[in-house]
C-alpha positions as CSV (number, residue, x, y, z in Angstrom):
1,M,31.0,-104.9,201.2
2,S,31.3,-102.0,203.7
3,A,34.5,-100.5,204.3
4,I,34.6,-102.2,207.9
5,D,34.2,-105.7,206.1
6,E,36.7,-104.9,203.6
7,Y,39.0,-103.9,206.2
8,A,38.4,-107.2,208.2
9,A,38.9,-109.2,205.0
10,Q,42.2,-107.8,204.4
11,L,43.3,-108.5,208.0
12,A,42.1,-112.1,207.6
13,F,43.9,-112.5,204.2
14,A,47.1,-111.2,205.8
15,E,46.9,-113.3,208.8
16,A,46.5,-116.4,206.5
17,L,49.4,-115.3,204.7
18,R,51.6,-115.1,207.5
19,D,50.4,-118.1,209.6
20,S,49.5,-121.6,207.6
21,S,47.7,-122.6,210.6
22,S,45.0,-119.7,210.6
23,V,41.6,-120.2,209.2
24,A,41.6,-119.4,205.5
25,P,39.0,-116.6,204.4
26,N,36.2,-118.7,202.7
27,W,36.5,-116.3,199.6
28,I,39.8,-117.5,198.5
29,A,40.8,-121.2,197.2
30,P,43.4,-123.2,199.4
31,K,45.8,-123.7,196.6
32,R,45.5,-120.1,195.5
33,L,46.3,-119.1,199.2
34,Q,49.1,-121.2,199.1
35,I,50.6,-119.7,196.1
36,Y,50.3,-116.1,197.7
37,R,51.9,-117.2,200.8
38,E,54.8,-118.8,199.0
39,L,55.4,-115.7,196.8
40,A,55.2,-113.6,200.0
41,F,57.5,-115.8,202.2
42,N,59.9,-116.1,199.1
43,N,60.2,-112.3,198.6
44,L,60.7,-111.7,202.3
45,Q,63.4,-114.4,202.4
46,R,65.2,-113.2,199.5
47,A,65.2,-109.4,200.7
48,L,66.6,-110.6,204.1
49,A,69.3,-112.9,202.5
50,R,70.5,-109.7,200.3
51,S,70.8,-107.5,203.3
52,F,72.6,-110.2,205.6
53,A,74.5,-112.0,203.2
54,V,77.5,-112.8,205.7
55,S,74.8,-113.8,208.4
56,R,72.8,-115.9,206.0
57,S,75.6,-117.8,204.9
58,L,76.5,-119.0,208.4
59,L,73.1,-120.7,208.9
60,S,72.0,-123.9,207.1
61,D,68.8,-123.6,204.9
62,A,66.5,-125.0,207.3
63,R,67.5,-122.9,210.2
64,W,67.5,-119.6,208.1
65,N,64.1,-120.3,206.7
66,A,62.7,-121.2,210.2
67,L,64.0,-117.7,211.6
68,V,62.3,-116.2,208.4
69,A,59.1,-117.8,208.8
70,A,58.8,-117.0,212.6
71,F,59.6,-113.4,211.7
72,F,57.0,-113.5,209.0
73,K,54.5,-114.8,211.4
74,T,55.1,-112.6,214.3
75,W,56.5,-109.3,213.0
76,R,54.4,-106.3,213.3
77,T,55.1,-102.9,212.2
78,S,53.8,-99.6,211.1
79,E,57.2,-98.8,208.9
80,P,56.0,-98.3,205.3
81,Q,59.4,-98.3,203.8
82,L,61.0,-101.6,202.7
83,R,64.6,-100.1,203.2
84,R,63.8,-100.4,206.8
85,L,63.4,-104.1,206.9
86,P,66.9,-104.9,207.9
87,A,66.5,-102.8,211.1
88,E,63.1,-104.1,211.7
89,F,64.5,-107.8,211.5
90,T,67.4,-107.2,213.8
91,R,65.0,-105.5,216.2
92,W,62.7,-108.5,216.2
93,L,65.8,-110.7,216.8
94,T,66.8,-108.6,219.8
95,D,63.2,-108.6,221.2
96,A,62.5,-112.2,220.7
97,P,65.3,-114.4,222.2
98,A,62.8,-117.3,222.2
99,H,63.8,-117.8,218.6
100,A,67.3,-118.8,219.8
101,A,69.5,-117.2,217.4
102,P,73.0,-117.2,218.8
103,T,73.8,-113.8,220.5
104,W,77.1,-113.5,218.2
105,W,74.9,-113.9,215.2
106,I,72.4,-111.2,216.2
107,A,75.5,-109.0,216.7
108,L,76.6,-109.7,213.3
109,C,73.4,-109.1,211.9
110,R,73.3,-105.6,213.7
111,Y,76.6,-105.0,211.8
112,E,75.7,-105.6,208.6
113,Q,72.5,-103.7,209.0
114,I,74.6,-100.5,209.8
115,E,76.9,-101.0,207.0
116,L,73.8,-101.4,204.6
117,E,72.0,-98.1,206.1
118,L,75.2,-96.3,205.7
119,A,75.6,-97.6,201.9
120,M,71.9,-96.4,201.2
121,A,71.6,-93.1,203.1
122,D,70.6,-90.2,201.3
123,V,73.4,-88.0,202.6
124,E,76.2,-86.1,200.7
125,L,79.3,-85.0,202.8
126,P,80.0,-81.2,202.6
127,A,82.9,-80.2,200.3
128,A,86.1,-80.9,201.9
129,P,88.2,-77.8,203.1
130,A,91.8,-77.4,201.8
131,P,94.0,-77.6,204.9
132,Q,96.5,-80.2,204.4
133,G,99.9,-80.9,206.2
134,E,101.1,-78.4,209.0
135,A,98.0,-76.2,208.5
136,L,95.8,-79.1,209.2
137,V,96.6,-79.7,213.0
138,P,95.8,-76.1,213.9
139,Q,92.5,-76.1,212.3
140,L,91.6,-79.5,214.0
141,L,92.6,-78.3,217.4
142,D,91.2,-74.5,217.2
143,G,88.5,-75.4,214.9
144,R,85.4,-77.5,215.5
145,P,86.0,-81.1,214.3
146,Q,82.9,-83.2,214.0
147,L,82.0,-86.8,213.5
148,S,80.9,-87.5,209.9
149,P,77.1,-87.7,209.4
150,L,78.0,-91.0,207.4
151,A,79.9,-92.6,210.5
152,H,78.6,-94.8,213.0
153,L,80.1,-95.7,216.5
154,F,79.4,-99.4,217.0
155,E,80.2,-101.2,220.1
156,S,79.6,-105.1,220.7
157,E,80.6,-108.0,223.0
158,W,81.5,-110.0,220.0
159,P,84.3,-109.5,217.2
160,V,81.5,-109.0,214.6
161,H,84.3,-108.1,211.8
162,R,86.2,-111.3,212.3
163,I,83.0,-113.6,212.5
164,D,83.2,-116.0,209.6
165,A,82.5,-119.7,208.7
166,A,85.2,-120.8,211.0
167,F,84.1,-118.9,214.0
168,A,80.6,-120.0,213.6
169,A,81.8,-123.7,213.4
170,A,84.0,-123.1,216.6
171,T,81.5,-121.2,218.6
172,P,78.2,-123.1,220.3
173,D,74.9,-121.1,220.1
174,D,75.0,-120.7,223.9
175,A,78.6,-119.4,223.9
176,Q,78.9,-116.3,226.1
177,P,81.6,-113.5,225.3
178,A,84.5,-113.2,227.6
179,A,84.0,-110.8,230.5
180,D,86.8,-108.6,229.4
181,Q,86.0,-108.6,225.4
182,R,84.6,-105.4,224.0
183,T,84.8,-104.5,220.3
184,R,84.7,-100.8,219.4
185,L,84.5,-99.9,215.5
186,V,83.6,-96.9,213.4
187,I,81.9,-97.8,210.3
188,W,81.6,-95.0,207.8
189,R,81.2,-94.2,204.1
190,D,83.4,-91.9,202.3
191,R,83.1,-89.5,199.4
192,A,83.9,-92.3,196.9
193,D,80.6,-94.0,198.7
194,S,82.8,-96.9,199.9
195,V,81.6,-98.4,203.1
196,R,84.7,-99.2,205.5
197,F,85.3,-99.8,209.2
198,I,88.2,-99.8,211.5
199,E,88.6,-100.9,215.0
200,L,89.1,-98.4,217.8
201,N,90.7,-98.4,221.1
202,A,88.8,-97.2,224.1
203,L,90.3,-93.4,224.0
204,S,89.6,-93.2,220.1
205,A,86.0,-94.4,220.8
206,R,85.6,-92.0,223.4
207,L,86.9,-89.1,221.3
208,L,84.7,-89.9,218.5
209,Q,81.9,-90.2,220.9
210,A,82.7,-86.7,222.3
211,L,82.7,-85.3,218.7
212,R,79.5,-86.5,217.9
213,D,77.7,-85.4,221.2
214,S,79.4,-82.1,221.3
215,P,79.9,-80.9,217.9
216,T,80.4,-77.1,218.7
217,R,83.5,-77.6,220.9
218,S,87.0,-77.3,219.5
219,G,89.4,-80.2,219.1
220,R,91.7,-78.8,222.0
221,E,88.4,-78.4,224.4
222,H,87.4,-82.1,223.6
223,L,91.1,-83.5,224.2
224,R,91.3,-81.3,227.3
225,G,88.1,-82.9,228.7
226,L,89.5,-86.5,228.0
227,A,92.7,-85.5,229.8
228,A,90.5,-84.6,232.9
229,E,88.4,-87.7,232.7
230,L,91.7,-89.7,232.5
231,S,93.4,-87.5,235.3
232,Q,96.3,-87.0,232.9
233,A,98.3,-84.0,232.2
234,P,96.7,-82.2,229.0
235,E,99.6,-81.4,226.8
236,P,100.8,-84.9,226.0
237,L,97.3,-86.2,225.2
238,I,96.6,-83.0,223.0
239,E,99.6,-83.6,221.0
240,A,98.7,-87.4,220.7
241,G,95.1,-86.5,220.0
242,A,96.0,-84.1,217.2
243,Q,97.7,-86.8,215.4
244,L,94.7,-89.0,215.9
245,L,92.3,-86.4,214.8
246,S,94.5,-86.0,211.8
247,S,94.5,-89.3,210.7
248,L,90.5,-89.6,211.4
249,Y,90.2,-86.6,209.2
250,S,92.3,-88.0,206.3
251,R,89.8,-91.0,206.3
252,E,86.8,-88.9,206.2
253,I,85.5,-90.1,209.5
254,V,86.0,-86.8,211.2
255,L,85.0,-83.3,209.3
256,L,85.6,-79.6,209.8
257,G,82.6,-77.9,210.9
C-alpha cells in the first residue's frame, strides 16, 4: 500500500468511527468496527463528563449522549493535546447553535472550562514579597500591581456560579437573560493550588481589566485613570481603590510586579 493509499484508508476509518451512517472500509469487519466505534465514543464521553461535571449533571443521559455524538461526528481540529479538549468542546457548542444546547448551559460549560484550565496550568506564581499592613498600601499605589497569571476575568449574561439543578429545572431551554443582567467574576488559582472565584462589581472588574492590559502602570495611575473615566474626583477613588487592591492582593488575585 502506498503512503497515499494508507492515508486515505486512515481517513476512511476515522470517518467510519465518527459516523455510523458512513460506508465502512471493506478491510474491517462491521462487528469489529462497531467495537472500535463504541470504545472511541465512550472514551470521549467520559473525558468530557469529567471535565464538565456540573454541566453534565444537568442533562439527561439521552441528551448528553446526543450532544457528545454530534460533537464526535462533526468536530474537526488540529489540536494534538487532549488537555485542550474542553476548550474545543465549548468552541464547538458556541459555533454550532443548531445543536440546541441552552445558552445558559453553554455559559456554564465555559465557566467550568476556565476552572479546569487554571487547575491544570503549568504556571508557578513568583514568591510573594513581604509587605503587609501599613507598608502594603503605598507599594500597591506607587508600585506596579498586576493581575496574577493564574487569574481569569469572566463575564457572562448568565449567573454561572449559581446554576444548579433547581436553576435548570426552572429555566426553559429558550430562556433569554434579563437585559440588565451581567455576571462578572474573577476565577483564580492561589499558591495552595485551590481554584476559587469571587463576584465583581463593575468598578472592580474594570480595575482588574486595567491591571491586566497595562501591567507597567502604577496602582495610583490606574486609579486616577478610572476616576477620569467616571468623571469623579481622584482622591476618594484612590483611597477606596487602595483598599480594594489590598484585598485583591491578600487573595493572590493581584501581585506586585
